C-alpha positions in Angstrom: -30.7 7.2 32.2 -29.3 5.5 28.9 -26.4 7.0 27.7 -26.9 6.3 23.6 -23.3 6.0 21.8 -22.4 8.8 19.7 -21.6 7.4 16.1 -20.2 10.0 13.5 -20.9 9.3 10.3 -18.9 11.1 7.2 -20.2 13.2 4.6 -20.1 14.0 0.8 -19.0 17.3 0.1 -20.6 18.8 -2.9 -20.9 21.6 -4.9 -24.0 23.5 -6.1 -26.3 21.3 -4.5 -30.0 22.6 -4.3 -32.7 22.8 -2.1 -35.9 25.0 -2.0 -34.6 28.5 -3.8 -30.8 27.6 -2.6 -28.3 26.5 -4.7 -24.8 25.8 -2.6 -21.9 24.2 -1.8 -23.2 21.6 0.8 -21.8 18.8 3.5 -24.9 16.2 2.8 -25.7 12.5 3.8 -28.2 10.2 2.4 -31.0 10.0 6.0 -31.2 6.6 5.4 -27.4 6.5 7.4 -28.1 8.9 10.0 -31.5 7.1 10.7 -30.4 3.7 11.0 -27.8 4.5 13.7 -31.2 6.2 15.3 -32.7 2.9 14.2 -30.4 0.8 16.1 -29.8 2.7 19.3 -27.2 5.5 18.7 -26.8 9.1 18.4 -25.6 10.1 14.7 -23.0 12.8 14.2 -22.5 14.2 10.5 -18.7 14.7 10.3 -18.1 16.3 6.8 -14.7 16.6 5.6 -12.4 18.9 7.6 -8.1 18.9 8.0 -7.0 14.9 8.2 -5.0 16.2 11.4 -8.4 16.7 13.2 -9.3 13.4 12.7 -7.8 12.0 16.1 -9.7 14.7 18.3 -12.8 13.8 16.5 -11.8 10.1 17.8 -11.3 11.4 21.3 -15.2 12.5 21.6 -17.1 9.5 19.1 -17.9 5.9 20.5 -18.3 4.7 16.6 -17.3 5.7 13.3 -19.2 4.8 10.3 -17.6 5.4 6.9 -20.3 6.1 4.7 -20.4 5.0 1.0 -20.0 7.6 -2.2 -17.2 8.2 -5.2 -15.0 5.8 -5.9 -11.6 5.8 -4.2 -8.8 7.9 -6.5 -6.3 4.9 -7.2 -3.6 6.9 -6.8 -4.2 5.8 -3.2 -3.6 2.4 -3.6 -0.4 3.1 -6.4 -3.2 2.1 -9.6 -3.6 4.2 -13.4 -6.9 5.1 -13.2 -9.7 2.9 -15.6 -11.3 4.8 -17.8 -14.4 4.1 -15.9 -13.4 5.3 -12.2 -15.6 7.8 -11.5 -14.1 11.5 -10.9 -12.0 12.0 -7.5 -12.9 13.2 -4.1 -9.6 14.3 -2.4 -11.4 16.1 0.2 -13.2 12.9 1.7 -10.5 10.7 0.7 -7.7 12.5 3.0 -10.2 12.7 5.6 -11.7 9.5 5.7 -8.4 7.9 5.4 -7.1 9.9 8.5 -10.5 9.2 10.3 -10.0 5.1 9.9 -6.0 5.7 10.9 -7.3 7.4 13.8 -9.9 5.3 14.7 -7.9 2.2 14.4 -5.3 3.8 16.8 -7.7 4.9 19.0 -9.8 1.4 19.1 -13.1 3.4 17.9 -15.1 0.9 16.8 -15.7 1.5 12.7 -18.3 -0.1 10.1 -17.1 1.0 6.5 -20.4 1.1 4.5 -19.8 0.0 0.8 -16.8 3.3 -0.4 -16.1 2.6 3.3 -15.2 -0.6 2.9 -13.4 -0.2 0.2 -11.4 2.9 1.7 -10.8 0.9 5.0 -8.7 -2.1 2.3 -7.0 0.7 1.1 -5.9 2.4 4.3 -4.4 -0.9 5.1 -2.3 -1.4 2.1 -5.1 -2.9 0.0 -6.0 -2.5 -3.4 -9.5 -2.3 -5.7 -11.1 -3.5 -8.8 -11.3 -0.9 -10.8 -15.1 -1.9 -12.2 -17.3 -4.9 -11.8 -20.2 -5.9 -13.7 -23.9 -6.8 -12.0 -23.4 -4.8 -8.9 -25.3 -2.1 -10.2 -27.8 -2.8 -12.6 -29.4 0.1 -13.6 -28.3 4.0 -12.6 -29.4 4.9 -9.8 -31.7 1.9 -8.6 -30.6 -0.1 -5.6 -30.6 -3.5 -6.9 -30.2 -6.4 -4.1 -28.3 -9.6 -4.2 -27.0 -12.8 -1.9 -24.3 -12.3 0.2 -22.9 -15.6 2.3 -21.1 -15.1 5.7 -17.6 -17.0 6.3 -17.9 -18.9 9.3 -16.4 -18.0 12.6 -16.0 -14.6 11.1 -17.4 -11.2 12.9 -19.7 -11.1 10.1 -21.1 -14.4 10.4 -21.6 -13.8 14.4 -23.9 -11.1 13.4 -25.6 -12.7 10.4 -25.0 -16.3 10.9 -27.6 -17.0 7.7 -27.0 -15.9 4.0 -29.3 -12.8 3.7 -30.0 -11.0 0.4 -28.5 -7.2 0.7 -29.6 -3.5 -0.9 -26.3 -3.3 -3.1 -25.0 -0.3 -5.6 -21.5 -0.5 -6.6 -19.0 -1.0 -9.4 -15.8 -1.3 -7.7 -14.2 -4.3 -5.0 -11.8 -5.3 -2.6 -9.0 -7.1 -4.9 -5.4 -7.3 -2.6 -6.9 -7.3 0.6 -4.7 -5.1 3.2 -2.8 -5.9 6.1 -4.3 -7.9 8.4 -7.3 -7.9 6.9 -9.7 -11.1 6.1 -12.5 -11.8 3.7 -16.1 -12.2 6.2 -18.6 -12.7 3.1 -18.8 -13.1 -0.1 -21.4 -13.0 -3.0 -22.5 -15.7 -5.3 -19.7 -15.1 -7.4 -16.7 -14.6 -5.6 -16.8 -11.4 -4.4 -15.8 -10.6 -1.2 -18.6 -8.9 0.2 -17.6 -8.2 4.0 -14.0 -7.3 5.5 -12.8 -7.3 9.1 -9.6 -7.4 11.0 -9.8 -10.6 13.6 -11.0 -10.6 17.3 -8.7 -8.9 19.6 -7.5 -6.0 17.0 -10.6 -4.3 17.6 -14.5 -4.3 16.6 -13.6 -3.2 12.7 -15.6 -4.5 9.6 -16.5 -3.3 6.1 -19.5 -4.1 4.3 -20.0 -3.8 0.3 -23.9 -3.2 0.3 -25.8 -0.8 1.9 -27.7 -1.5 5.3 -29.1 2.4 5.6 -31.2 1.1 2.5 -32.6 -2.0 3.9 -34.6 -3.8 6.9 -31.8 -5.2 8.5 -30.4 -3.5 11.4 -28.2 -6.2 12.7 -25.1 -4.7 11.6 -25.6 -1.3 13.1 -27.1 -2.7 16.2 -23.4 -4.4 16.4 -21.6 -1.6 15.8 -23.9 0.3 18.4 -23.3 -2.0 20.8 -19.2 -2.4 20.8 -19.7 1.5 20.7 -21.4 1.7 24.1 
């Protein structure tokens, strides 16, 4: 019997979420994330915010890690003053997901960062962020799309060698790259749309877009394969 790799996906932590007759604090994850893992051949496990010191233990039980999209990273995490256009902080998520990234890198567990997850990967390795970017989230609450062009010779270019239109919704982006990271895709306006660690340093990729909102399984399939 084929053993499917177990892929952990980080979650939101929201106060007063409502469903049915209930209004309670909830660990939330848009269904597109676990569905994408499942469609790509993996088993999905939700990772709600926890004590950062437990991240290494989590990595011992997981085959791969996805850091999901969500709120803006607290600018204090990369030594910047908060812009008026930066969203409210999510300190529990920041602390937990940074610990997960650190533990995954140490254990060489494959990592995929999606949108916020890519930005947090960059911050975890000492990089900084542009706190507001126009043109990548055109309508509030509605995913848009634009083309991304791979950088030849990168991991992402091996996964998707052609220019591809991807689902997008973000207003922040990579500014200074973190230590060891290289850009592996760009938008037409020059925005860094994917980052990665070079081969030999583990399977580590971040994408600025939202593959869970599209039909292209290649990025997640590549993570699942690397985690197998």
